[in-house]
PDB file of N, CA, C and O in Angstrom, chain B, residues numbered from 101:
ATOM      1  N   MET B 101     107.872 -43.829 -74.376  1.00  0.00           N
ATOM      2  CA  MET B 101     107.272 -42.969 -74.191  1.00  0.00           C
ATOM      3  C   MET B 101     107.477 -41.671 -73.696  1.00  0.00           C
ATOM      4  O   MET B 101     108.675 -41.645 -73.413  1.00  0.00           O
ATOM      5  N   SER B 102     106.795 -40.163 -73.334  1.00  0.00           N
ATOM      6  CA  SER B 102     107.164 -39.004 -73.188  1.00  0.00           C
ATOM      7  C   SER B 102     106.472 -39.079 -71.474  1.00  0.00           C
ATOM      8  O   SER B 102     105.379 -39.443 -71.039  1.00  0.00           O
ATOM      9  N   ALA B 103     107.681 -38.555 -70.849  1.00  0.00           N
ATOM     10  CA  ALA B 103     107.470 -38.454 -69.351  1.00  0.00           C
ATOM     11  C   ALA B 103     106.137 -37.458 -69.482  1.00  0.00           C
ATOM     12  O   ALA B 103     106.099 -36.562 -70.324  1.00  0.00           O
ATOM     13  N   MET B 104     104.998 -37.733 -68.504  1.00  0.00           N
ATOM     14  CA  MET B 104     104.052 -36.810 -68.298  1.00  0.00           C
ATOM     15  C   MET B 104     104.607 -35.901 -67.170  1.00  0.00           C
ATOM     16  O   MET B 104     105.498 -36.200 -66.375  1.00  0.00           O
ATOM     17  N   SER B 105     103.625 -34.242 -67.280  1.00  0.00           N
ATOM     18  CA  SER B 105     103.648 -33.600 -66.305  1.00  0.00           C
ATOM     19  C   SER B 105     103.131 -33.661 -65.185  1.00  0.00           C
ATOM     20  O   SER B 105     101.905 -33.767 -65.183  1.00  0.00           O
ATOM     21  N   THR B 106     103.793 -33.622 -63.936  1.00  0.00           N
ATOM     22  CA  THR B 106     102.844 -33.494 -62.776  1.00  0.00           C
ATOM     23  C   THR B 106     102.301 -32.452 -62.205  1.00  0.00           C
ATOM     24  O   THR B 106     101.543 -32.506 -61.236  1.00  0.00           O
ATOM     25  N   GLU B 107     102.764 -31.173 -62.938  1.00  0.00           N
ATOM     26  CA  GLU B 107     102.129 -29.989 -62.136  1.00  0.00           C
ATOM     27  C   GLU B 107     100.997 -29.552 -62.850  1.00  0.00           C
ATOM     28  O   GLU B 107     100.978 -29.421 -64.074  1.00  0.00           O
ATOM     29  N   ARG B 108     100.005 -29.314 -62.052  1.00  0.00           N
ATOM     30  CA  ARG B 108      98.802 -28.872 -62.295  1.00  0.00           C
ATOM     31  C   ARG B 108      98.446 -27.335 -61.386  1.00  0.00           C
ATOM     32  O   ARG B 108      98.832 -27.064 -60.249  1.00  0.00           O
ATOM     33  N   THR B 109      97.600 -26.487 -62.303  1.00  0.00           N
ATOM     34  CA  THR B 109      96.931 -25.389 -62.019  1.00  0.00           C
ATOM     35  C   THR B 109      95.629 -25.416 -61.626  1.00  0.00           C
ATOM     36  O   THR B 109      94.942 -26.273 -62.182  1.00  0.00           O
ATOM     37  N   ARG B 110      94.922 -24.490 -60.559  1.00  0.00           N
ATOM     38  CA  ARG B 110      93.780 -24.279 -60.562  1.00  0.00           C
ATOM     39  C   ARG B 110      93.530 -22.799 -60.167  1.00  0.00           C
ATOM     40  O   ARG B 110      94.000 -22.280 -59.154  1.00  0.00           O
ATOM     41  N   THR B 111      92.605 -22.068 -61.230  1.00  0.00           N
ATOM     42  CA  THR B 111      92.398 -20.871 -60.894  1.00  0.00           C
ATOM     43  C   THR B 111      90.682 -20.920 -60.405  1.00  0.00           C
ATOM     44  O   THR B 111      89.791 -21.659 -60.823  1.00  0.00           O
ATOM     45  N   VAL B 112      90.628 -19.801 -59.334  1.00  0.00           N
ATOM     46  CA  VAL B 112      89.649 -20.047 -58.655  1.00  0.00           C
ATOM     47  C   VAL B 112      89.114 -18.114 -58.481  1.00  0.00           C
ATOM     48  O   VAL B 112      89.770 -17.107 -58.212  1.00  0.00           O
ATOM     49  N   THR B 113      87.839 -18.311 -58.752  1.00  0.00           N
ATOM     50  CA  THR B 113      87.390 -16.766 -58.804  1.00  0.00           C
ATOM     51  C   THR B 113      86.230 -16.754 -57.704  1.00  0.00           C
ATOM     52  O   THR B 113      85.543 -17.732 -57.410  1.00  0.00           O
ATOM     53  N   TRP B 114      86.147 -15.654 -57.224  1.00  0.00           N
ATOM     54  CA  TRP B 114      84.348 -15.531 -56.481  1.00  0.00           C
ATOM     55  C   TRP B 114      84.388 -14.466 -56.187  1.00  0.00           C
ATOM     56  O   TRP B 114      85.316 -13.679 -56.372  1.00  0.00           O
ATOM     57  N   ALA B 115      83.074 -14.228 -55.530  1.00  0.00           N
ATOM     58  CA  ALA B 115      82.610 -13.160 -55.298  1.00  0.00           C
ATOM     59  C   ALA B 115      82.816 -12.897 -53.800  1.00  0.00           C
ATOM     60  O   ALA B 115      83.054 -13.778 -52.974  1.00  0.00           O
ATOM     61  N   ASP B 116      82.660 -11.148 -53.454  1.00  0.00           N
ATOM     62  CA  ASP B 116      82.968 -11.202 -52.007  1.00  0.00           C
ATOM     63  C   ASP B 116      81.643 -11.303 -50.956  1.00  0.00           C
ATOM     64  O   ASP B 116      80.795 -10.419 -50.838  1.00  0.00           O
ATOM     65  N   PRO B 117      81.658 -12.233 -50.424  1.00  0.00           N
ATOM     66  CA  PRO B 117      80.393 -12.408 -49.471  1.00  0.00           C
ATOM     67  C   PRO B 117      79.876 -10.832 -48.965  1.00  0.00           C
ATOM     68  O   PRO B 117      78.717 -10.419 -48.948  1.00  0.00           O
ATOM     69  N   ARG B 118      80.784 -10.303 -48.673  1.00  0.00           N
ATOM     70  CA  ARG B 118      80.535  -8.880 -47.780  1.00  0.00           C
ATOM     71  C   ARG B 118      79.609  -8.378 -48.794  1.00  0.00           C
ATOM     72  O   ARG B 118      78.631  -8.106 -48.098  1.00  0.00           O
ATOM     73  N   VAL B 119      79.268  -8.054 -50.115  1.00  0.00           N
ATOM     74  CA  VAL B 119      78.525  -7.736 -50.719  1.00  0.00           C
ATOM     75  C   VAL B 119      77.011  -8.097 -50.345  1.00  0.00           C
ATOM     76  O   VAL B 119      76.151  -7.243 -50.127  1.00  0.00           O
ATOM     77  N   LEU B 120      76.860  -9.106 -50.314  1.00  0.00           N
ATOM     78  CA  LEU B 120      75.451  -9.908 -49.657  1.00  0.00           C
ATOM     79  C   LEU B 120      75.448  -9.562 -48.489  1.00  0.00           C
ATOM     80  O   LEU B 120      74.576  -8.717 -48.282  1.00  0.00           O
ATOM     81  N   LEU B 121      75.949  -9.791 -47.737  1.00  0.00           N
ATOM     82  CA  LEU B 121      75.869  -9.132 -46.289  1.00  0.00           C
ATOM     83  C   LEU B 121      75.301  -7.238 -46.164  1.00  0.00           C
ATOM     84  O   LEU B 121      74.330  -6.816 -45.536  1.00  0.00           O
ATOM     85  N   ASP B 122      76.295  -6.437 -46.990  1.00  0.00           N
ATOM     86  CA  ASP B 122      75.755  -5.620 -46.601  1.00  0.00           C
ATOM     87  C   ASP B 122      74.448  -4.848 -47.724  1.00  0.00           C
ATOM     88  O   ASP B 122      73.967  -3.720 -47.620  1.00  0.00           O
ATOM     89  N   ALA B 123      74.137  -5.902 -48.749  1.00  0.00           N
ATOM     90  CA  ALA B 123      72.942  -5.850 -49.630  1.00  0.00           C
ATOM     91  C   ALA B 123      71.709  -5.913 -48.300  1.00  0.00           C
ATOM     92  O   ALA B 123      70.887  -5.029 -48.058  1.00  0.00           O
ATOM     93  N   PHE B 124      71.857  -7.055 -47.659  1.00  0.00           N
ATOM     94  CA  PHE B 124      71.083  -7.635 -46.780  1.00  0.00           C
ATOM     95  C   PHE B 124      70.494  -7.310 -45.789  1.00  0.00           C
ATOM     96  O   PHE B 124      69.342  -7.592 -45.459  1.00  0.00           O
ATOM     97  N   ALA B 125      71.677  -6.365 -44.976  1.00  0.00           N
ATOM     98  CA  ALA B 125      71.408  -5.327 -44.103  1.00  0.00           C
ATOM     99  C   ALA B 125      70.219  -4.542 -43.994  1.00  0.00           C
ATOM    100  O   ALA B 125      70.108  -3.565 -44.734  1.00  0.00           O
ATOM    101  N   GLY B 126      69.200  -4.861 -43.077  1.00  0.00           N
ATOM    102  CA  GLY B 126      67.807  -4.065 -42.672  1.00  0.00           C
ATOM    103  C   GLY B 126      66.935  -4.584 -43.959  1.00  0.00           C
ATOM    104  O   GLY B 126      65.816  -4.074 -44.014  1.00  0.00           O
ATOM    105  N   LYS B 127      67.227  -5.430 -44.914  1.00  0.00           N
ATOM    106  CA  LYS B 127      65.787  -5.621 -45.821  1.00  0.00           C
ATOM    107  C   LYS B 127      65.753  -7.286 -45.709  1.00  0.00           C
ATOM    108  O   LYS B 127      66.577  -8.189 -45.564  1.00  0.00           O
ATOM    109  N   PRO B 128      64.257  -7.150 -45.869  1.00  0.00           N
ATOM    110  CA  PRO B 128      63.491  -9.114 -45.903  1.00  0.00           C
ATOM    111  C   PRO B 128      64.467  -9.760 -46.860  1.00  0.00           C
ATOM    112  O   PRO B 128      65.102  -9.199 -47.753  1.00  0.00           O
ATOM    113  N   GLY B 129      64.473 -10.668 -46.619  1.00  0.00           N
ATOM    114  CA  GLY B 129      64.712 -12.131 -47.761  1.00  0.00           C
ATOM    115  C   GLY B 129      64.915 -12.013 -48.841  1.00  0.00           C
ATOM    116  O   GLY B 129      65.907 -12.214 -49.542  1.00  0.00           O
ATOM    117  N   LEU B 130      63.543 -11.527 -49.092  1.00  0.00           N
ATOM    118  CA  LEU B 130      62.827 -11.753 -50.529  1.00  0.00           C
ATOM    119  C   LEU B 130      63.519 -10.716 -51.521  1.00  0.00           C
ATOM    120  O   LEU B 130      63.803 -10.898 -52.705  1.00  0.00           O
ATOM    121  N   GLU B 131      63.731  -9.502 -50.682  1.00  0.00           N
ATOM    122  CA  GLU B 131      64.513  -8.245 -51.237  1.00  0.00           C
ATOM    123  C   GLU B 131      65.647  -8.777 -52.020  1.00  0.00           C
ATOM    124  O   GLU B 131      65.967  -8.446 -53.161  1.00  0.00           O
ATOM    125  N   LEU B 132      66.391  -9.931 -51.002  1.00  0.00           N
ATOM    126  CA  LEU B 132      67.701 -10.467 -51.279  1.00  0.00           C
ATOM    127  C   LEU B 132      67.960 -11.407 -52.351  1.00  0.00           C
ATOM    128  O   LEU B 132      69.018 -11.522 -52.970  1.00  0.00           O
ATOM    129  N   LEU B 133      66.570 -12.270 -52.556  1.00  0.00           N
ATOM    130  CA  LEU B 133      66.500 -13.348 -53.571  1.00  0.00           C
ATOM    131  C   LEU B 133      66.327 -12.818 -54.631  1.00  0.00           C
ATOM    132  O   LEU B 133      66.943 -13.262 -55.599  1.00  0.00           O
ATOM    133  N   GLN B 134      65.394 -11.652 -54.795  1.00  0.00           N
ATOM    134  CA  GLN B 134      65.017 -11.143 -55.908  1.00  0.00           C
ATOM    135  C   GLN B 134      66.261 -10.234 -56.594  1.00  0.00           C
ATOM    136  O   GLN B 134      66.303 -10.133 -57.820  1.00  0.00           O
ATOM    137  N   GLY B 135      67.262  -9.584 -55.753  1.00  0.00           N
ATOM    138  CA  GLY B 135      68.774  -8.984 -56.212  1.00  0.00           C
ATOM    139  C   GLY B 135      68.933 -10.254 -57.012  1.00  0.00           C
ATOM    140  O   GLY B 135      68.907 -10.319 -58.242  1.00  0.00           O
ATOM    141  N   ILE B 136      69.115 -11.350 -56.091  1.00  0.00           N
ATOM    142  CA  ILE B 136      70.526 -12.508 -56.969  1.00  0.00           C
ATOM    143  C   ILE B 136      69.445 -12.775 -58.183  1.00  0.00           C
ATOM    144  O   ILE B 136      69.944 -12.817 -59.308  1.00  0.00           O
ATOM    145  N   VAL B 137      68.362 -12.915 -58.107  1.00  0.00           N
ATOM    146  CA  VAL B 137      67.543 -13.469 -59.305  1.00  0.00           C
ATOM    147  C   VAL B 137      68.061 -12.764 -60.557  1.00  0.00           C
ATOM    148  O   VAL B 137      68.678 -13.196 -61.531  1.00  0.00           O
ATOM    149  N   ALA B 138      67.521 -11.267 -60.159  1.00  0.00           N
ATOM    150  CA  ALA B 138      67.870 -10.633 -61.196  1.00  0.00           C
ATOM    151  C   ALA B 138      69.121  -9.945 -61.670  1.00  0.00           C
ATOM    152  O   ALA B 138      69.181  -9.058 -62.521  1.00  0.00           O
ATOM    153  N   GLY B 139      70.170 -10.518 -60.954  1.00  0.00           N
ATOM    154  CA  GLY B 139      71.745 -10.257 -61.434  1.00  0.00           C
ATOM    155  C   GLY B 139      72.224  -9.331 -60.873  1.00  0.00           C
ATOM    156  O   GLY B 139      73.420  -9.232 -61.147  1.00  0.00           O
ATOM    157  N   THR B 140      71.798  -8.434 -60.070  1.00  0.00           N
ATOM    158  CA  THR B 140      72.474  -7.250 -59.453  1.00  0.00           C
ATOM    159  C   THR B 140      72.938  -7.157 -58.152  1.00  0.00           C
ATOM    160  O   THR B 140      73.292  -6.122 -57.588  1.00  0.00           O
ATOM    161  N   LEU B 141      72.919  -8.561 -57.585  1.00  0.00           N
ATOM    162  CA  LEU B 141      73.839  -9.144 -56.717  1.00  0.00           C
ATOM    163  C   LEU B 141      74.403 -10.408 -56.949  1.00  0.00           C
ATOM    164  O   LEU B 141      73.515 -11.171 -57.328  1.00  0.00           O
ATOM    165  N   PRO B 142      75.225 -10.820 -56.901  1.00  0.00           N
ATOM    166  CA  PRO B 142      76.089 -12.097 -57.233  1.00  0.00           C
ATOM    167  C   PRO B 142      75.317 -13.458 -56.791  1.00  0.00           C
ATOM    168  O   PRO B 142      74.398 -13.285 -55.990  1.00  0.00           O
ATOM    169  N   ARG B 143      75.488 -14.340 -57.070  1.00  0.00           N
ATOM    170  CA  ARG B 143      75.060 -15.931 -56.406  1.00  0.00           C
ATOM    171  C   ARG B 143      76.065 -16.233 -55.646  1.00  0.00           C
ATOM    172  O   ARG B 143      77.133 -15.649 -55.828  1.00  0.00           O
ATOM    173  N   ARG B 144      75.946 -17.119 -54.728  1.00  0.00           N
ATOM    174  CA  ARG B 144      76.701 -17.713 -53.798  1.00  0.00           C
ATOM    175  C   ARG B 144      77.491 -18.451 -54.702  1.00  0.00           C
ATOM    176  O   ARG B 144      77.053 -18.644 -55.836  1.00  0.00           O
ATOM    177  N   ARG B 145      78.843 -18.993 -54.290  1.00  0.00           N
ATOM    178  CA  ARG B 145      80.038 -19.672 -54.732  1.00  0.00           C
ATOM    179  C   ARG B 145      79.518 -20.746 -55.522  1.00  0.00           C
ATOM    180  O   ARG B 145      79.474 -20.889 -56.744  1.00  0.00           O
ATOM    181  N   SER B 146      79.064 -21.601 -54.415  1.00  0.00           N
ATOM    182  CA  SER B 146      78.360 -23.202 -54.642  1.00  0.00           C
ATOM    183  C   SER B 146      77.007 -23.057 -55.585  1.00  0.00           C
ATOM    184  O   SER B 146      76.462 -24.107 -55.928  1.00  0.00           O
ATOM    185  N   ALA B 147      76.506 -21.933 -55.969  1.00  0.00           N
ATOM    186  CA  ALA B 147      75.358 -21.864 -56.590  1.00  0.00           C
ATOM    187  C   ALA B 147      75.468 -21.843 -58.309  1.00  0.00           C
ATOM    188  O   ALA B 147      74.582 -22.049 -59.139  1.00  0.00           O
ATOM    189  N   ARG B 148      77.145 -21.457 -58.528  1.00  0.00           N
ATOM    190  CA  ARG B 148      77.526 -21.001 -59.751  1.00  0.00           C
ATOM    191  C   ARG B 148      77.992 -22.663 -60.436  1.00  0.00           C
ATOM    192  O   ARG B 148      78.587 -23.544 -59.814  1.00  0.00           O
ATOM    193  N   PRO B 149      77.526 -22.722 -61.826  1.00  0.00           N
ATOM    194  CA  PRO B 149      77.723 -23.801 -62.759  1.00  0.00           C
ATOM    195  C   PRO B 149      79.207 -23.733 -63.097  1.00  0.00           C
ATOM    196  O   PRO B 149      79.698 -24.541 -63.886  1.00  0.00           O
TER     197      PRO B 149
END
């Protein structure tokens, strides 16, 4: 039998939440949601497949 490697790596990427905060400032929530659906604003990390 060969020894199995115990080394593991994980790569994590995300969008800066500051983009959403800046985009939301002074705008109704509906515009924010429409921007997310349209793809002009990033989705929340937990919403990504």
